[in-house]
Structures are given as structure tokens and as C-alpha cells.
N, C-alpha and C positions, 0 to 999 in steps of 0.2 A: 822080550818086550818089543816095542815098535822098532823096526829096522835092525833087529838083532841086538838091541841094547839089553844090558843086564838090569834086572829089577831087584829091589830090596825084598827080603823075605816078607811075605804077607799071606793073609787068608782071604779068599773071595767068598762073600756071603750073599745069599739070596734071602729076601724077606717075603713071606707070604702071610697074609692075614685077612680075616673076614673084613669086607668092606673095601679092600684094595682090588682094583680091576686089573692091575698089572703086577708083575713081580718086580721088586726093588732090588737092585744089585749095588753092593758096596764092597769095600776092602777094609781089612784090618791090618795096619802096620804096627810095629812094636817100637816103643820109645827108645830102646837101647841099641837099635840097629844103625850103624854108621852109614849104611847104604841108602837110607831114606833121603839123604841130601842129594843123591844123584838119580833117584828113581824117576823115570820119564813120565809115568802116569801120575804120581804124586805131584810132580812139578806142574802138571796141567791144572791143578786145583789152586784157586787163589790162596795166597799165604794165610789170610785171616780165617780160612775155612779148613785148612789142613789138619788142625787139631781134632776135628771130628772124626778123623780116620786113624787116630793114634791110640793104641791101647797103652795104658800106663801101668808100670809095675809098682805094686804097693810094698810096704816095708816087709811083709811076710813072703814076698817073692811071687805073688799071684798077680796076673795081669787083669785089669778091669777095662771093659769097653762097653759103653752104653750106646744103644741105637735110639735116636730120637727122630720120630717121624715128622714132626713139625715144631715150629716155635724156635725160641732161642737155642742156639747150639744144634740146630737140625743137622743130622748126619748128611754128608755128601753122598748122593746116589748117582750111579752112572747109567747111561743108556746102553742097553744090550741088544 
């Protein structure tokens, strides 16, 4: 991470779609990772928007992560 800091486990995702002129980049963090609290990149995101980057584990053990391109709960995207 920045300045050699340790980052929480995450996936980096790029979104390409018809009508988008640029690639959208985001991250997927996992709700059961203790390291999320110290992740330097996640800390840059306003607290009220961090939830859009967190995959949640369901009762059957499968993670769910929805990407929303606009509107309420719009996923946080990063400049690349």
C-alpha cells in the first residue's frame, strides 16, 4: 500500500460497458476481514460510502457484491 503500508485482502475490479467512455475501477473488500479497519485506501473513502466496497457473506457462505453505476448506493470508483 501507500508508503509500504499493509492493505486488507481485496480484489481490484475494472468495469467496461457499452456507453462508458472510460474504464471504471473499484475494489471489493470482504466483511469478515479485521484488516479493513486499518486499510489505507479504504480509509480514504468517506465512512458513509465505504459500504459500497464491502462484499457481504450470506448465510450459505457465499459473498455478494453489487456494482451500481449510478443512483442511491452508487459504488465508489477510483481514478486510475
